[in-house]
C-alpha positions, 0 to 999 in steps of 0.5 A: 798327092796327100798333105796332111798337118801334125804335131809330133811334139816340135809343134805343127808342120806339114807331110805327105801321106804314104799309105799309113805312115806320114813324109816330113816336109819342108815348107807347105803346101802353098808355097816352097817345099821338100820331101825329107828321107823321114817317115812317121806313123800315125800312132806317133803324131797328133793330127791336127786340122790341114789348115787354118785357113786366113778365112773361113768361107762357107756356103749356105743352102746349095742342096735342093733336097735339103732346102726342100727336107727343111722346108717340109719340116717347118711347113713352108714352101721351099725357096730355093737360092737364085744367086749364089750366097756366102756366109762365114763361120769362125776358126775357133771352131775348127777340130781334127780328124779324131778330136772330140765334138763336145756337146755344151750342156743347154744345147738340144738339136745338134745335127751334122752336116758333111760338106766337101771343102775346097782349099784355095791354093793360089792369089786368086782375084777376078777370074772366069768360072772356066780357070775357078779350078785351077785355083783350088789346091784340093779337097778336105772333108768338113762336118758343119755341127749345127744347134737348129734350136739356137740357129732358127731362134738367134738373130745371128748363127753365133753359136749355132755354127760357131760353138767351139769344136763344131767344125771338125775338118780333114783329115787331109787335104787331098789334090788329085781326087776328081769333084765330078767322081765324088760320092758323100757318105755319113754314117752315125755310129757305123749305120750309114744315114745318107748318101749323096753326089757330091756334086750335085749342087744348085751352084758348084763350086767354080761357080762360087770361086769366080762370083767371090772373085770378083769381090774378094780376094781370096789367097792361099788356105782360104777354105770354101765350104760347100754345104750339105744335102739331106738331113741329119738325126738328132746326135747325142753324146756318145755318137761318132759321126763318119763322113766318107767322101770317095777320093778324099778319104774319111773324117771322124768325131764323136760327140761329148757332152760338155763337163 
């Protein structure tokens, strides 16, 4: 099952993806819902981010290769995490599949980060690692766009990670994809730049959910972006970034320069 969120001119609503069409539903995937008989084509609606999260969680350094390559670039010894480390992002940065990533005029080193995103489906507190994935409604895709100069110079990630449009997410939530079967592939202007096994993380999704739930309540609609592997080329206006995760879908966004 694939849940999308869209606007057909009368406000945001959820639907079920059926091939090249969307079946309108009443309700949301986080509560009661019913299918209707109405079908819409994708050309007739505007896709929105599949969920506006109550809390936007993110995982920092969670792939060994990503950490090692970053350390090599900076001439330091890789420092792999020994415990799960959780951060936050801002909803103002979210944009949908197909919308433009806007590069600020003073940004000079913009990179992508292709990530699998876990969408929480029910209230979660004090859960074990063995039962943690039972609280995941499904999976979507995120592009954690980052300005690396700001990331190094600022004391926080307030603009390097949270500038408007820096968090594309979508195109939908897939409830049946299997994490162990996923491969993440990123393409820039149609050329593959990296591919990696999605679940080869230092700490897996179940570990993060379990650890987080010991200290905070996760609620329906919360998202957890799970980090990325490898490195990105420097991106420029006109580039199109495509992140495909097998079983989930493809998130595609173009970069434009701020006017």
